[in-house]
N, C-alpha and C positions, 0 to 999 in steps of 0.2 A: 192616461198615466200608465206606462209599464209598472209591473211590480219589480219591486228589487230583487235580488238573487235569495234563494230560499236558505235558509242556516243549514249547514253542514249538520248532519246527523251525528250524533255522539257514538262514538266507538262502543261496541258491543263488550259484554262481559263474556267470559267463557267458563267453564267448569273444567279442572282436572280430570284424568283418568279414573272411573269410579274404584279401581283397585288400589288407588293411592292410600286411605287410611289402611289398608290390609298390608300392604308392602312397610309404612313407616311402623306398625305397631305387632309385626310380625314377634319379634323377641318378646314381648310381653305377653302375647299369648301363648309363646311355647313355655315361657316360666309357668304361668298359670295352667297349663293341660297339664305340664310336668308335675306339679303339685297336687293335682286332684288325682292323675293315674298312682301316684306316689301314696296318698290318703287311702284310696279304694284297694290297691295291693296290700298295703299294710294291713289292712282291715280282712281281708280276704285270706292272709294269712293264719291271724290271730283267729278266725273262724273256723277254718277248716282243718289247720295243722295243730293249733294251739302252741305250738312251739313250747312244748311240754307243760304248760300251765292250764290251771282250769279256767274256763272262760266264764265270767262273772254273767248271771243274765241280763243285766242292764248294758251290756256289751253290744257293740253291732252284730249281728248273726244273721246273713242273707239266708241262712239254710232255713231258720225259723220263719222269717218274713215270708217266702215263698213268693209266687208270683207279682205279688203287689211290690215286691221291692223292687224288680224290674221296671214295672209300670210307674212307680214314681222317680226311679233314676231316670228312666227316660223322658219323663215330663220335666224334670229338672234340667237336662241337658237340653232339651228344647226350649226351655225358658231363656237358659243362657244365650243358645246360639241366636234367638229373637232378638234379646235385648243387644248383642255384639251387632248384630247384623243394622239393628236401626241404629246404633251410636254410628256404623261406618256408613249408613246413608245419611244421616244428620251430619257428619263431618263432610263426607264430600258435598253434600248440596252447599254447604256454606263455605266451601273453598272456590274462590274463582279468581281470575285473572284478567286484565285488560290491558291492551296494546295502544297507546296513542301514540300521535307523531312526536310528541315530548317524552313519554315516560312509560315505563313497564309497571302495573301495579297489579298486587296480588293482597286478596281479602280473605282472612280466616278465622275462626273461633266462632264459637255457639254463643256461650255465657260472655266469654271476654273477648271482644273482637279485637283484631290487628290487621292493620292495614300497610305493608311496606311496599316502598316503589323505588326505582333507578332512574334516573333522568337519563336519556339516550347519550345527550352531549358529554355525558360523564362515564359512560361505558367505555371500558379499555380493551375487554374481551369477553367472549361468550363462548364456554365450554358445554359440551355434552359429558355427562358422566352417568355410566351405566354399572352400577353395582350388580353383586352376582343375580340376587335375587330378582330386582327389576329385570335385569337382561334376561333371564329366564319367561318372563312375561309378556317380554318385548316393548317394556318402558325404558324410558331415557328421563333424565334431569336435567334443565338448562340452569346454567350457573351465572351470573351476570357479575362481572369483576370491574369495580368502579374505583375510580380514582381516588386517592387517599382514603379509602376504606380497609386495606390491610387484610380484608378477608371479603368473600362474597356477600354483596351486600342484598344482592334478591337470589334467591334459589326459588325455581319453578319445575317441582314436582308434582305429581311424574305425568308426562304425555306420553303418547305412543312413540317408538322413535321415528317414524315417517314424519308427524306432526313437529318433533322437536328439531328435527334436520329443515324442513321448511321454514320453521319460524325464524330458528337461527339464520337461516340464509337471506330472510327478509329483513331481518335488522342488521345483520353484516353489511347489507347492501347499502343501507342507511349510514352507518358509520364508516363505510368504504369512501362516501362521498364528504364524510366528515374530515376523515383523514387525510383526503387527497391533495390536501395543500392548500396555498393563499388563493386569493381570489384573484382575477386577471382581467382586464377589459375584454371584452368580446369582438372579435376580428368582425367590422361591420355592423355591430349592433349600436345601440346607444352609448355616447360617450361615458365612461364610468360604471358601466353596467357590471357587476360582479359577475364572472362565471367561473366554475371550478374546473379546475386542471386536473387531469386523471393520475392517479398517483403513479410517479416512475417505476414502482416494483410491482403495479398491477399485472397481471396476465388477462387476456381474453378466453371467454367461454364459461363455464360453469362446471366444467369437470375436474377433479384433482389431479394434478401432476406429481408423480413420485418425484422426490429428489434422493432420497437416501431411507436405507432400512439399518437396523441393527440385527446382523446374526444371533440366533440364540447361544452356538458356541461361545462366540466372544463377549456375548453378555454374562453368560456362566463363567467365563475365564477370568472377566474383569472383576466378577464379584469375590473368586476366589483369592484373587489379587490383590485384596481389600485389606485394611488394618482389622475390620471385624473378623473376617474369614482366618488371618492369622492367629489371632487371639483365641477363636472356636478350636482351632487345628492344636495349638499348645495346650487349652484346657483338656482336650480329649486324648492327647499323647501322654499327659503326666497323671491321669487317672490309672491306668494300671500299672503306672510307675509307684504310685503313692501306695496302691494294694500289694506290691510285692516289695516294698521298703517296711511297712508296718500295718501288717493285717488288722491290726486292733485300732488303730486310728485312721486307715484307710475310707472307711465308709462315712467317718465325721467329715472328712477333709473332702468326700464327693458331695456330701451334702451341700456343704458351704459353697462349692464349686457349681452348684446346680443353677442356680440364678444367673451366674455370668454365661453358663452352655445356654439357657432359655433366651438369654438377652442377646448374645452374640447370634445364634441360629437364627432367632425371628428377623434380626435386621437383615441379614444375607438372604433369607428365605424372601423379606420384603422388596428387596431391590430386584430379585430375579423376577418377581410377580408382576411389579410395577412397571420394568424395563421389557416385559416381553412382548415381541413382535412391534419393537418401537419403530416408526416411521414417521419421515419427515416428510411434508407434501405441500406443494404450491398451488393457493387457490387465489381467485380476483381480490379476496381481502389481505393477502399477506402471506402466512406461513399456518399451516395446521400440522400439529404433532398428535399421533393417535398411539396409544400404548395402553398394556395391561392384559393379565391373563384371566382372571375371574371377574375383576372388575374394570371394566373398560373406560378410558377419558378420551375424549377428542377434544382440544384445545385450538381455537385460531388466535392468532396472535399478528396483529398488523405490525408491518414492519416498522413504520413511522412512529409506531408507540414505546419501542424498546431504546431504553434509557442508556444502558452499558452493557460489555459483551464482556465474559471471563472464559478464558480458556486455560485449563490446568491439565497437568500432567503428575499424577501420583508417582512415587518412587517404583512400586513392583509394576507400574505401566510402562516404564520405560525400554524395558528389552522387547516389548511387543510393538512398539512404535505406536500405542495408545493415548488419547485425549479424550476431554471432555468439555463440552460447551454449555454455559448457562449465562442467563441474562436478567436483566433489571426490566419488569414491565410496569409501569403505571397501575395499580390498583392492585397488583399481586400482594405488596408488602413482602418482608422479609419471610423464609421458609419457618414455619411451627414446629418442624421435626421432620423424621426422615418421610414421613407419609406426605408431606407438601413439598417435599425437594425436586420431585420430578415436574411441578408446575411451572417451575423456571427452566427447565431444561430442555435444550435443543438438540442437544446429541449426548447420550447417557456415555457412549465409549465409540471411539470411532477414528479412524486413520488421519492423517494430516490433509490430503486432499479434499475429505468430507469436511474437515474443519474448514477450509477455504471455501466451499460451497456453502456452507451455513453461513460464515461471516459476510459471504456477497449477498445473501438474502437478509442479512439480518441488518446489515450496514449499507444499504443501495446506495448512500452517497459518498462512500468513501472509494478511492481509486484503487482498483485491484492490484496492481503493481507497487504503491506505497505500503498497501494490508499486508500484502503475502511478506515484503521485506521485513517491514514492524513484527510481525508474529514470529519469524524465522530467528529474528535477533532478540526477541523478548522472552522466548522459550529455551532457546540455545545457547545465547549469548552470556557472556562473562567479563565483568570489567567494563572500563571505556571503550568499548568496541561499536563500531558503525556510527549511528545516530544518538544512542543512549547516552546520557548524563548520568554518571551514577555516585555511589556516595563516594566521599574522601577517605583517604588512607585510615585518616586517625577517627573512622566510624567505628574499626574493629573492635574498641573497647566497650562498644554498645552491642555491636553486632559481630562478633567472629567471626560467624558463618557465612552470613547472609549478605554483608556489606557489599561484598563484590557484584552480587546480583539485583541488590536494590537500583532501580533507576528509571528513568522517564525518557519519552522521545516523543516530538510532536509534527504532524505534518500539517497540511493546510486544512485536513479534513478531521482528524481526531486527534487524541492524545493518548498514547498507552504506556502503561505502567506495569514494571515487572518486578519480581518477588520470589523469595523460596529458592531455597538450595536444594533440598532433597524433594520436594514435591514443587515442580515449578508452576510458576502462576503468570500469566500476562492480562490484564485488565485493559480494555479498550473503550474509550469514551468520545462519542462525536460531542464537538465543541459546543454545538448548539443545546446539548442535553445538561450542560454545565450549571447548576443552581446557584452555588456558591464555592467561595474558594477560602480555606482557613490554613494559617501557618500557627503551628505551634511551635513552643521552646522550652522544655523544663531546664531543672538548674544544672543536670549534666551536660547538657545539649548545651546550653550557654557557655559553659565552661569550656567545650570543645569547638564551638562555634560552628554548631550543627542546629537544624531545624527539621520540622516535618510540615508536609503538605498534604492536607485532605480536600479532595474535591468533592462536593456534596450533590448527589442526583437522587433518583428514587429510591427508597430503602429496596434491598434485595440481597441475593448471594455474593453479588460482587460488589466489592470493595475498593473503592480508587484512592488508594493513598500511597504516599512516597515517605517513607520514615528516613532520619540519619542524614539528609543531605547537608551540602554546604550552606550555609546561611544565605549567601548570597545568590547561590543556585535556587533555592526556597523561594526567597523572595522575586527574583526575576521569573519562577515559572508562575508564582501567583498573578503577577502583573500580566506576564504574556497570554495565559490562559484567561483572563478576563476579556482582554482585546480578542483573542481568538473567537471566544463564546459571544460577542457582541457582534462581531463580523458577521459570524455563522448563521445566526438567527436575523440578522439583517437580509442577508441572502435569501434565507428561506421564507421570511415572511413579506418580501416585497416593501411597500412603501411603509408599511406599519413599523412604528419606532419599537425597537427590541429593548427589555429590560437587561441593563449590563448588570452580571453576576457579582454579587456582594463579595468582597475581600474582608478577609477577618485577620489580623494581625495580632502576635501575642503581646 
């Protein structure tokens, strides 16, 4: 009798880089070292200078102690270094990770053990983050963005940069198969045998293909033409005026303005630091963005995981013809602040041709001609022009400035929603990404026969909502979008039966 197949070997556990505890605890070490130096310096000043006071005999006096003091001090420093080295070694020894066909697991802790894991079929994107100090040491951190997590479910830190890139490439290869689309019968194979189709947005080869970049002068110009930079300039210009008008109260006013100066200055600097050398690249898994001056991030976003795309143009960017493109990606969740805003940005500042290129990659299922026309009408249209259905004239009582811009238009592939008068915004939602549709109507809207429609998708910076529509148009939009979404999912999923988006009425 022949022996059965040997059981597959269990995946191995690997250790992170030995410098990981040092990188994670460098701030605490710096604080402790600063405190020690401050104490020693203060004692030396008391001992040798006296600061005009007699030094009591019980005080610390290295001059009286002689060579014994330096030996004791050297011994204490050696003991501290040995204890720290032992703690680092133990922490590194008990931090391990494992990659299986289904999970990525990370174990850490000595007294209190912790294990975190991310299911590969739930991973939406894998990012490489290189803060300033790890970047100097050639290290990198892998962040796994998981659906419904709202933040990084698992963070693997730290590996060498080549190790991180190899591991990310291997895992993204598996994710590319998972995101490649529905199964299809194999030609010439067994009937009903599922075979993965290649993703329509995939490219061949392993090299990154540049799509676009943001020049540094344009990035700085976009920051200078932002609201925070304008507020900072106003505060800086008002400071000398306040001193000239009333020299007695001028310093007090400057002290009151100081927090605002620091806040707006920090926001402006952060935008430059994060968007520095921004590049969008095309890779076999989808798209990859890389940005940062001191802290460099590299994110890979499969195009099939993008839920909605938003294009906006702030008021001060209009003379330059600049736009910004942001997306909702499953697993990223809403941005927690300015520091997280770049996670969902595919173009921080760019021209209209660059916007078209980004949309072509982000929405591969949409036809370019329809998408370009919708975007042009969405960003520059006013009133019931083209295919957009807008708010009726009676909506001016609730929206006196924006009602002529508020509207929607649909094609066979996407729904476009436009809003904003001073800062123009257009959101594009693929039909199959619609999770539910809600129609709401407040008392004033009911009196004016108006209603709002909110189309729910994955949380993120892009909101797809049309307020103050005619009540009949709002209900027609909700019903039509449910039909469009069901049909789009049926086409995308093949024989599988799609779930019809839920409609919520007031």
